[in-house]
C-alpha positions as CSV (number, residue, x, y, z in Angstrom):
1,M,64.4,47.6,9.5
2,A,66.6,49.7,11.7
3,D,67.3,53.3,10.9
4,A,69.3,53.2,7.6
5,P,72.4,55.4,7.5
6,T,72.0,58.7,5.8
7,P,73.6,59.1,2.3
8,A,76.4,61.2,4.0
9,E,77.1,58.4,6.4
10,I,77.1,55.4,4.1
11,G,80.1,54.1,2.2
12,Y,80.1,53.0,-1.4
13,A,80.3,49.3,-0.6
14,E,77.6,49.4,2.0
15,A,75.3,51.4,-0.4
16,L,75.9,48.8,-3.1
17,V,75.0,45.9,-0.7
18,E,71.8,47.7,0.4
19,L,70.9,48.3,-3.3
20,E,71.4,44.7,-4.1
21,T,69.2,43.7,-1.1
22,I,66.4,46.1,-2.3
23,L,66.7,44.8,-5.9
24,T,66.4,41.2,-4.6
25,E,63.3,42.1,-2.5
26,I,61.6,43.7,-5.5
27,E,62.5,41.0,-8.0
28,D,61.4,38.2,-5.6
29,D,58.2,40.0,-4.7
30,T,59.2,39.9,-1.0
31,V,58.8,43.6,-0.4
32,D,55.4,44.5,1.0
33,V,53.4,46.7,-1.4
34,D,52.9,49.1,1.5
35,V,56.6,49.8,1.7
36,L,57.5,49.5,-2.0
37,A,57.6,53.3,-2.6
38,T,59.8,53.7,0.4
39,R,62.3,51.1,-0.8
40,V,62.4,52.5,-4.3
41,K,63.0,56.0,-2.8
42,R,65.9,54.6,-0.7
43,A,67.3,52.8,-3.8
44,A,67.3,56.2,-5.7
45,E,69.1,57.8,-2.8
46,L,71.7,55.0,-2.8
47,L,72.2,55.3,-6.5
48,R,72.9,59.0,-6.2
49,V,75.5,58.2,-3.4
50,C,77.2,55.6,-5.6
51,R,77.3,57.9,-8.6
52,D,78.7,60.8,-6.6
53,R,81.4,58.6,-5.1
54,I,82.4,57.2,-8.5
55,T,82.5,60.8,-9.9
56,A,84.6,62.0,-7.0
57,A,87.0,59.1,-7.3
58,Q,87.3,59.6,-11.1
59,V,88.2,63.3,-10.6
60,E,90.7,62.5,-7.9
61,V,92.4,59.8,-10.0
62,T,92.5,62.1,-13.0
63,Q,94.2,64.7,-10.9
64,I,96.7,62.2,-9.5
65,V,97.6,60.9,-13.0
66,A,97.9,64.5,-14.3
67,G,100.4,65.2,-11.5
68,L,102.5,62.2,-12.7
69,E,102.9,63.5,-16.2
70,P,106.1,65.3,-16.9
71,E,105.7,69.1,-17.3
72,T,106.2,70.4,-20.7
73,T,108.4,73.4,-21.3
74,P,107.7,75.8,-24.1
75,E,110.3,75.5,-26.9
76,G,111.7,78.8,-28.1
């Protein structure tokens, strides 16, 4: 396998595709036992990337939506 992109370099969709590939290898017993730990470690890195990207997107969307809400003025 060529050098895999680092977590900072990989996009969400690419990480997801690589995760699916690793999962398929593990489920189909096509991953060599000698590289199993390496593949599981890579999967863990990719999961962190995906979670971080989802969290960042959620925060950004929440901020955008909050900016769309009309400002309330104190009644007095």
